[in-house]
TIROLO-488509 format. One record per residue (C-alpha): residue number from 1; residue in three letters; x, y, z. Coordinates in Angstrom, 3 decimals. Example, Ala and Ser with C-alpha at 12.3 -4.5 7.8 and 13.67 -1.06 7.14 Angstrom:
BEGIN
   nr  rest      east     north        up
    1   ALA    12.300    -4.500     7.800
    2   SER    13.670    -1.060     7.140
This chain:
BEGIN
   nr  rest      east     north        up
    1   MET     0.000     0.000     0.000
    2   ARG     2.882     2.382     0.818
    3   LYS     4.376     1.897    -2.693
    4   PHE     1.003     2.754    -4.226
    5   ALA     0.763     5.941    -2.122
    6   LEU     4.287     6.975    -3.179
    7   ALA     3.452     6.344    -6.832
    8   VAL     0.290     8.444    -6.555
    9   ALA     2.204    11.243    -4.804
   10   ALA     4.882    11.192    -7.509
   11   ALA     2.239    11.319   -10.252
   12   LEU     0.558    14.276    -8.576
   13   MET     3.884    16.137    -8.338
   14   VAL     4.545    15.573   -12.066
   15   THR     1.023    16.752   -12.886
   16   ALA     1.502    19.855   -10.743
   17   VAL     4.681    20.692   -12.634
   18   VAL     3.109    20.068   -16.064
   19   MET    -0.226    21.834   -15.424
   20   PRO     1.014    25.437   -15.477
   21   ALA     2.680    24.961   -18.874
   22   SER    -0.439    23.479   -20.437
   23   ALA    -2.621    26.095   -18.733
   24   GLY    -0.438    28.844   -20.263
   25   ALA    -0.802    27.340   -23.730
   26   ALA    -4.588    27.203   -23.311
   27   ALA    -4.581    30.897   -22.363
   28   CYS    -3.167    31.711   -25.815
   29   ALA    -6.024    30.316   -27.833
   30   PRO    -6.118    31.292   -31.525
   31   VAL    -7.163    34.896   -32.092
   32   ASP    -9.489    36.350   -34.708
   33   TRP    -7.623    39.643   -35.149
   34   GLY    -6.605    38.957   -38.740
   35   SER    -3.638    40.398   -40.605
   36   GLY    -5.354    42.949   -42.838
   37   LEU    -5.271    46.743   -42.748
   38   LYS    -6.437    48.355   -39.493
   39   THR    -7.239    52.051   -39.691
   40   VAL    -9.186    54.732   -37.869
   41   PHE    -9.067    58.370   -38.911
   42   THR   -10.254    60.761   -36.236
   43   GLY    -8.366    63.680   -37.714
   44   SER    -4.776    64.611   -37.185
   45   GLY    -3.887    66.255   -33.937
   46   GLY    -2.094    65.908   -30.672
   47   VAL     1.555    64.956   -30.670
   48   VAL     3.585    61.824   -30.014
   49   THR     5.314    62.026   -26.630
   50   ASN     6.750    58.517   -26.220
   51   ILE     7.011    55.131   -27.926
   52   ARG     7.458    51.953   -25.925
   53   SER     6.965    48.202   -26.098
   54   GLY     6.152    45.290   -23.827
   55   GLN     5.861    41.526   -23.736
   56   HIS     2.702    39.682   -22.769
   57   GLU     1.920    35.991   -22.511
   58   CYS     0.147    35.791   -25.885
   59   PHE     1.362    38.870   -27.796
   60   ASP     3.989    41.593   -28.020
   61   ARG     2.766    45.179   -27.619
   62   LEU     3.748    48.531   -29.123
   63   VAL     2.418    51.680   -27.436
   64   ILE     2.513    55.161   -28.958
   65   ASP     1.775    57.784   -26.305
   66   THR     0.078    60.910   -27.649
   67   ARG    -1.557    64.046   -26.319
   68   LEU    -4.776    63.193   -28.126
   69   THR    -7.655    61.066   -26.915
   70   ASP    -8.617    58.408   -29.463
   71   GLY    -5.825    59.181   -31.896
   72   GLY    -6.028    57.928   -35.459
   73   TYR    -3.827    55.240   -36.992
   74   TRP    -3.103    53.277   -40.161
   75   VAL    -1.366    49.883   -39.724
   76   ARG    -0.762    47.170   -42.307
   77   TYR     1.701    44.540   -43.440
   78   THR     3.842    45.676   -46.344
   79   ASP     6.727    44.425   -48.461
   80   GLU     8.779    47.504   -47.573
   81   VAL     8.564    50.288   -44.994
   82   THR    10.058    53.510   -46.337
   83   TYR    11.340    56.705   -44.758
   84   VAL     9.036    59.694   -45.162
   85   GLY    10.447    62.261   -47.557
   86   SER    13.102    60.109   -49.210
   87   GLY    11.183    56.915   -49.935
   88   GLU    14.301    54.915   -49.081
   89   PRO    13.666    51.508   -47.441
   90   VAL    13.837    51.228   -43.654
   91   PRO    15.994    48.170   -42.879
   92   LEU    14.016    45.797   -40.642
   93   ARG    14.770    42.386   -39.168
   94   GLY    12.085    39.716   -39.260
   95   GLY    10.049    37.636   -41.649
   96   ALA     7.320    40.290   -42.039
   97   LYS     7.054    44.076   -41.829
   98   LEU     4.303    46.201   -40.331
   99   PHE     3.974    49.838   -41.344
  100   VAL     2.608    51.775   -38.361
  101   MET     1.397    55.350   -38.859
  102   ALA    -0.040    57.512   -36.084
  103   TYR    -2.048    60.517   -37.224
  104   SER    -0.076    62.599   -34.718
  105   PRO     3.261    64.280   -35.447
  106   SER     6.333    64.067   -33.228
  107   TYR     6.648    67.851   -33.111
  108   ASP     4.515    70.716   -31.836
  109   GLU     2.936    73.649   -33.694
  110   HIS     6.337    75.430   -33.691
  111   PHE     8.044    72.323   -35.152
  112   VAL     9.844    71.652   -31.873
  113   PRO    10.244    67.884   -31.434
  114   THR     7.982    66.287   -28.820
  115   TYR     9.577    62.863   -29.307
  116   GLU    12.925    61.875   -30.803
  117   PRO    14.213    58.311   -30.530
  118   ALA    17.698    57.997   -29.082
  119   ASN    18.445    55.380   -31.753
  120   PRO    16.137    55.561   -34.809
  121   ALA    17.110    52.014   -35.878
  122   GLU    16.100    50.615   -32.472
  123   VAL    13.290    52.809   -31.140
  124   ALA    12.580    50.245   -28.405
  125   ASP    14.703    47.332   -27.253
  126   VAL    12.775    44.230   -28.307
  127   THR    15.607    41.771   -27.661
  128   GLY    14.161    38.442   -26.540
  129   TYR    10.584    39.198   -27.613
  130   ARG     8.691    36.230   -29.071
  131   THR     7.214    38.142   -32.029
  132   PHE     8.858    41.568   -32.398
  133   ARG    12.273    41.660   -34.059
  134   GLN    12.863    45.411   -34.505
  135   LEU    11.084    48.730   -34.114
  136   ALA    12.539    51.451   -36.339
  137   TRP    11.787    55.123   -36.929
  138   ALA    10.551    56.046   -40.416
  139   GLY     9.983    59.742   -39.691
  140   SER     7.422    62.353   -38.787
  141   TRP     5.998    64.537   -41.521
  142   GLU     2.804    66.417   -42.336
  143   GLY     0.977    65.495   -39.156
  144   THR     1.948    61.839   -38.929
  145   THR     4.569    59.693   -37.228
  146   ASP     5.718    56.575   -39.112
  147   LEU     7.354    53.445   -37.734
  148   GLY     8.522    50.137   -39.142
  149   LEU     7.899    47.062   -37.014
  150   GLY     9.793    43.939   -37.998
  151   VAL     8.058    40.800   -36.751
  152   ARG     8.891    37.104   -36.771
  153   ALA     6.203    36.247   -39.358
  154   ARG     2.949    37.606   -40.751
  155   LEU     0.869    37.086   -37.619
  156   PRO    -2.512    38.445   -36.559
  157   PHE    -2.545    41.883   -34.992
  158   ARG    -5.002    44.326   -33.486
  159   VAL    -4.883    48.079   -33.023
  160   PHE    -6.916    50.122   -30.580
  161   THR    -6.784    53.345   -28.626
  162   LEU    -6.838    54.009   -24.935
  163   THR    -6.833    57.425   -23.327
  164   ASP    -4.023    59.289   -25.131
  165   ARG    -2.299    56.233   -26.629
  166   ILE    -2.390    53.950   -29.641
  167   VAL    -1.771    50.252   -28.968
  168   VAL    -0.604    47.643   -31.483
  169   ASP    -0.620    44.000   -30.335
  170   VAL     0.895    41.263   -32.511
  171   ALA    -0.021    37.713   -31.492
  172   HIS     2.585    35.003   -30.970
  173   GLN     0.494    32.540   -32.996
  174   TRP    -2.630    32.285   -35.145
């Protein structure tokens, strides 16, 4: 009887170790976000004040902080992200490229910058992210701010606004 109790206890310990991993996988069920164009135009206005990123269990997140509630955006997969003005390609790592445009400039009404990345080729450090490979600056011109987001593959994404920010989430899987 003691051997049976030890075997049951050992099986329960293995199950306890395995359960969190399988529970985490279940939490990342397939999403229905799609990979097509996402856009909302509420008019240009406000200004970009910060750009940051984060990792979540099921997706990687890009956040564009603005001084405008419900800012507008235009986000889609593309073969090439280009710099505003020159049209030259923005070099991006990853198997797919997202063009991210906020309808908010990165300068004020006197053309004084409100946001300038310290390193335009690496706007945010995405080292070790599951989906993001690189976030690069493409410029700010005529009331917009453009970014190139290199991702692992063409994966589903969603875009939405919160109070004075635009959020882009790219899922880790379909």
